[in-house]
N, C-alpha and C positions, 0 to 999 in steps of 0.2 A: 517279834521274832517270827520269821516266815515258817510256814509249815514245811515239814521235811518230806512230804509226799507230793507226787505229781498229780495234776488234775486228771481224774479218770475220764476216759472217753465214754460217752453214753452208748447204750445198746443200739442195735440197728433199728429198732422200732422207734419212730418219732413219737415220744410220749411226754405228756404234761402230767405232773403229779400234784395231787391235792392231799394234804394231810390235816385232819382235824375231826372233831366230834361231829357226828351226823345226828344231831338231836333236833326234833321238830321245833323246840322252843329256842333254838339257836340257828334259825334259818336265814342268817345274814352273812354267812361265810363265802357265798358265791357258788356253792355246789349246783344248785338248781340252774343258775344262769349259765354256768359252764356247760352243763348238759344241754341246755337249750341252744347254745352256740355250736355244739359239736357237729351237727349236720353240715354247717358251713365250713368248719375246719376239715372234716372228712372229705368234702367235695374238692377242696383245694389241695389237701395233702393225703392222698389215698394211703391207707395203712396207719394213719395217726391214731393213737390211743390216748384216752383219758384214764389215768390210774387214780383211784380214790382209796385212801387209807383212813381208817377210823370206823368206829361203830357207833350205834345208837338207834333210837326208835325212829329216826327219820330215814334210815337206809331203805326200807321197803318202798317208800314213796319215791325216792330217788331212782331206785331200780325200775319202777314202773314208768317213770318219766323217760328214762333212757330207752326203754322198749317202745313207748308211745312215739318218741321222736325218731325211731328207726335206727338208733345207734347202740342198741343193747350189746351188739357184738364187739364194739370198740370202746365201750366204757366198762372198765373192770373194777370191781369192788373187792378189795383185799381184806376188809374188816380190820380188826385190831391186829397189829403185828409187833414183833419184838423190836428192840432197838437195832439189832443186827439186820433184821429184814428191812427196817425203815431206811437204814443207811445204804443197803444194797439197792433199794428202789430209787433213792435219790441219785445214786451213782449211775444207774441205768437210764434215768429219765433225762430229758433235754432241758426241762425247766420245772420250777415249782410255781403253781398257780393258786393264789388265794385272793381273788378279787372281792374282798369282804366289804360290806357296807359299814362295818364298825369294829374292825380288828384293832387290838392294842398293839404293843410292840411286836409281838409274834416271834418267839424264839425259832420257830420253824424256818423263817427266812434266813436266820444265821446258820442253821444246819445246812441249808441248801447252798448258801454263799461260800461256806467253808469248803464245800466240795466243788466249787466252781460252777454252780448252777445259777443262771439268771432267774429272776422272779417276775411274775405277773402279780401286781397289786392293784387295788382300786385307787381311783383318784380322789377318794373322800375319807381315807382313814390313815392310821399311823404307819402303814407299810411303806408309804412314800418316804418317810424319814429314814427308814432302814436302807432301802435300795437306791434312793436318790435317782428316780427315772430321768433320763434314759441311761444313766451310768451303768447300772447293774441289772437292767430289765426294763419293763414297761408298766405303765399304769393305764387303766381303762375304767370307764364308768361301769359300776356293777350291774346296772340294768340295761346297758347298751350291748345287745347281743352281737351285732355286726362288728362293733369296735373290739369286743372281747375276742371274737374269731380272728380278726386281723392281727391282733397282738399275739395270740397263741401261734398262729401260722409263722409269724416272724421268729418267735422264740424257739420253735422246734425245728426250724430249717437249719441244716449245717451250712457253714460258710464263714466268711470273714466277720460278719456282724455277730454271729453267735460266738465265735472264738474271742472277740473283743469283750463281749458281755461276760463270758466265762472268766477270763483273766481279771477283769475289773471287779467282778463279784468276789473272787478269792482275795484280791489285793485290798478291797474295802474291808472285808472281814478281818484280815491280818492287821490293817492299820487302825481299826476302830473298835472291834468287837470281841477281842480275845479276853480271857479272864484277867490278864494283866491290865488291860485297858479299863475294864470295869472297876478293878481295885483302885487304880489311880484316880478315876473319877469319884469313887466313893470317898477315898481319903481326902481328896481335894474339897469335896462338898462338906465333909465333917470339920475340917480345919480352916475353912475360909469364912 
């Protein structure tokens, strides 16, 4: 059943959003690599911002990295946020970025796709199965900074390519990932 809301237009700021814990012992989600890529993104897309949601003991190190890379002013740390704030940030962003070296299914991809946001995933983890690049976003090597920057720039630029990803992300969510679809798959798995 299609959602009864239109896809919200993103804010004027070309922003990529990352959502996840910022724990030092979970330094595989791509935060460090995205910050390292951000000078390349900012050079090609002036005004672009990286929004990071989540808290943990790794945040101070990531904040230092952003300062050291000269992008402290365009990498924003929001800390932990409410569900309403998270939804607002997704709606205002142009894409979700989680180029993890070992992410599982990742419900955050579904949250973004439900709102018509394309995703950046890595080319080595389960995110590819969710967004099916290039259908609903792009995949890049988690350690390949230039490739990450190239993908982010494409995903935050307005235009026909972004519009297509946005429509397909919402359509893929509606066709495969609603609660009804999960229930059907569960019942099918139990009774087959």
